[in-house]
N, C-alpha and C positions, 0 to 999 in steps of 0.2 A: 311460515312466519306470520306474526301479527301485522295487521295494516299499520301504516305510519300513524303515530299519534298526533293530534292537533297541537298538543303542548308537550314539551319534554317532561319525562318523569324524573323528579329530583329526589334524592334520598340522602339522609344523613343521620348519624347517631350521636348520642352524648352518654358518656360513661358516668354512672352515679357513684363516684368515688369520694365525694365530699361536697361541701358547700360551694355553689357556683360563684364565681368572682368576676371582677371587672374585666380581666383577661378573657374569660369565656364570653362575656357580653359583647365586647367590641371585636373579639376575634372570630365568633361564630354565631351567637344567638341573634344578634341584630341582623345579620345577613340571612339567617333562616327565616326570620319573621318576614323580611322583605320579599324573599323568594316564594312565599305562598301565592302570590298573584302572578308569578312568572312561569309557573309550571304545575304539574300535578305533584304535590309534595308529600313525601313519606318521611316522618321523623320518629325515631325510636329511642328508647332509653335502654342503654346497652348493659343490662344486668348480668348477662352471661360473661361479657368481657370483664366486668368489675370483679368477677371471681378469681381472676389471676392475680389480683393484689389484695383481695379482701383479708386474707390471713395476716398480711403485714399491717394493714389498717387496724384490724382488730387488736393485734399484739401491741401496737403503739398506744392505742387507747387504753388497754389494760395496764400498761406501764405508767401512763399518766394517772390513771384512777388509783393505782396502788400508792403512788407517791402523795396523792391528795387524800388517801384513805376513804375513797369513794367506791361505789359498785359500778363495774365496767359493764357496758352493753355487750351482748353476745354478737358474734359475727352476723348471725341472721338478722338481729334487730338492727344492726348498723346498715345493712343492705336495704332492708325495708324502709327505713327512715330516709335513707339517701334517695331511693327511688321516688318516694312520696315528695321529697323536697324538690327534685328536679321537675317533677310534673307540676307542682305548684308554681315553681319559678317560670317555666315556659308558658304556662297558661296566663299568669299574671302579667307577663311581659309582652303578651300580644299574639301568642299562637292560638289560631282560631280552628277548633276541631271541625268546623263546617267547611274550611278551606284547605285543611291539611290532615292527613292521616297520622294520628299520634298514637303510639302503642309501646308496650313493653316488649323487648326482644324475646323474653322467655315465654310469652303468650303465643308465639309463633313457632311451634316446635319443628316445622318443616325446615327452619334455618339450620338446625343441628344436623338433620338428615342430609340436607344438601352439602353441608360442610364435610360430612364423612365421605360422600361420593366424590366431591372435589379432591379430597385428600388422596384418593386412589389414582388419580391421574396427574398429581403434582409431585415433582421431584424434590428430594431433600435439599439439593443445592439452592434451589430458589428460596426456600425458608431460611437457610443458613446465611443468605445475604441481606436478610431484613435488618434495617438500621436498629430498630427497637430491640431486637434479639441481640445483636452484636454489641451495642451499647452497654446493655446490662451484663453481658458475659465479660467484657472488657473491665467493667467495674467490680467484678468478682461477685455479682449478685447471682444467687442460685436460680436457674431458669427451670420452670416446670414444663411439662409437655404442653400445657395449655398456652403458656407464653410463646413456646416455639411455633405452635400451630395457629397463633393469634391471627396471622394474615389470611389463613383459610376460612376461619369464622367470619372475618371481615368481608372477604369476597363473597361468602354465601349471603351476608346481610344484604349486600348490593344486588346480587344476581337473583336472589329469590323473588324480587319484585321486577326484575329485568330493567333496573334503572338506567337512564340515559346519561344523567349528569349527577356528580357528587361534589358538593361544596367543600373544599379543603384549603388548608394553607400549603405553602410550598414544602413544608417539612412532611407532608402526608402524601405527596405525589407518588412516592414509590409504592404505596399500598394500592393506588389505582393502577399502576403499571403491573403489579403482581396479580390484581384482579383480572386484568385484560389477558394476562398470560394464562390463568387458570381457565377463563372463558374459552380461550382458544384451544387449550389442552383438551377440554371436554368435547367441544364441537368437532375437533379433528379426530379424536379417538373414536367417537360414535358416528361420525359422518353426517351430523345434522346441525344446522345453524340455530341451536336453541337459544344461545345467549348473545346479546348485543355486546359491544365493546364500550363500557361506560367511560365518559370523559370527565376529567377533573374540572370543576368550576372554580377557578382560582380566586381566592379572597384577596382583596387588596387592603385588608384591615391592618392597622398600624400594630407595631409590637407594643404591647402594654407593659410598662415597667412595673415591677413589684416594689414593695417598700424598701427593699435593699438594693435596688438598681438593676437586678437581673430581670429576665423575663418573668412576668407574674405567673406562678405555677404553685399548685397545692404541694407538690413535692419539695419545693424550696421553702415552704412555710412563710411566704412573703405576699400573701394575698390581702385584698380588701373585698369582702363579700358583697355581692350585689344588693342584698337586702339588710345588711348591717345598718343600724341606726342608733341614735342617741350616744351613750357613752362608748359603746362598742365601736361605732364608726369613728368617733373622735380619737379613741385610742389607736385605731389602726392607722389613721391619717397622721397622727402625731408621731407615729413610729417610722415614717418615711425618712430615709437618711439624706442628709444635706451636708454641705461643706461647712467650714468653720467661719465664713465671712460674717463680719458684724452687720448690724442693721444699716449703718451708714455707708458701707462699701457698695459700689456698683457690683452687679452679679450678671452672669451669663445665663439667660434663660434656655439656651440650646443644650446645656449640660445639667439641668436641674430636673430631678425626677418629679418634684411637686408640680413644676410648670408643665411638664409632659402629660401628666394626668389631668391637670387643669384644662389643658388644651383640648382634651377629648370631649369636654362638656361645653366649652365656651364657644361663642360665635367668633368668626374671624376678627371682628372689631374688638371684642373683648380680649382675645389673645394678643393682639398688637398692643393694646393699651397696657396690658400686664407686662408684656415684654419691654416696653418703654420704661415702666416703673422699675423693673429689674436693672436696666442699664443706667438709670439715673442715680441709683442709690437712695437710701432712706426707707427701703422696704425690707422688712423682716420676714423670714421663712415662716414664722407663726401666722402672719397675716395672710400669706398665700395659702397656707394649710386650712385656715378658717374659711377662706373663699372657695377652696376645693370642697370642704364639707357641705357648704351651702349649695353649690352646684350639684353635688350628688343627691342631696335632699330634694332639690327641685325636680331633677331629672327623673327620680324613681318614686316620687310622691304618690302618683295615681296608681302605679303598679303595686306599691306597698298596700294601698287600700284594697285593691283587687285580690291580692295574695291573702290578706287577713280574712277577707270574705270567703275565698275558696277554702281556706283552711278549716273553716266552721262547717263545711259541706263535703266531708271526705267521700261520702257515697257518690256525689256528682262527679268528683274527680275520677273515682274508680270506674264509673259508668263510661266516661270519656275514653279512658285507656282500654277498656274492654270493647267498646264500640269500634275504636281504631284497630284493635287486634282482629275483630271479625273482618273488617275491610282488608287488612293486610293479608289475612289468611286466605281470602278469596283469591288474591293474586298468587300467594305462595302455593296453594293447592293446584292452581292451574299450571304453574310452572313445574311442580313435581310431577304432574301427569305426563308432561312432555319428557322430563328427565328420565322417569322410570321406564317409559316406553322406549326411549333411546337406548337405555341400559339393558333392557330385557327383564326388568323387575316387574312383571305383570302377573 
């Protein structure tokens, strides 16, 4: 086994399934950036995982384009653009390639090799208990083999660099439990302690409400994009649902989606002042929405400038991803040497 590391190895991935939004930022990205200084960080863009839903995304875009009499992008174009956007977003928001290893999942082919090997020691019953698979099955959504074996690929992402900690929300804890199970299956089958048991690093991020009051999610179509600005941002914020209380009536800030989003950006003093204005009456929702737009503009102003600059230098962004992939592959190849030896694949 390797010598104990001076810092924990932290790994997380983000799926390039569409424009990143405020839920992604407060739920994960902000935490990922902060963790760069707490451990040896590996962050990847999960383009293999995105393939499980790419067909549906491409079909939805094709339907919209047909109605608007426009030309739809191909599935391949959608994925490439989404990967590029995720890379730009993370780098603009503060991911430092000198402090974290940042790469595309598909640039580390050892991940899929390990996924196959893990699948040979993992029982069907474990995968059938996965919440993501059961939820889609109960909703009548056709499940591909890729969706069914999604937890195996996720385990391979984590175990290929032998990560110690994985930052997740509580809804993702099951995936870490399954990863530990698969690590144990392999170690026990081949009698070698190759893999550690990665622990979840629970995020205490707030639930970010979408414009309809549900949890903000691309699948619900209720998002406010991180880098939306101008009319697009104003339209998204204007679409936040509110109740029918008039300007004069007192309002309850604790049940208002606009206030909840405003609170994510405001100082404690600003939150309390706004809450008092809600309860006193004389405050219209339009005023609060305008204040929210101003807060979003202030918070992301510098990141927007960095993103615009990075977008003009696509070769530099590509170099960052390829450099990160080289670093990740060093770890992946070292892991696979141990795995192949344990299995007899020499």
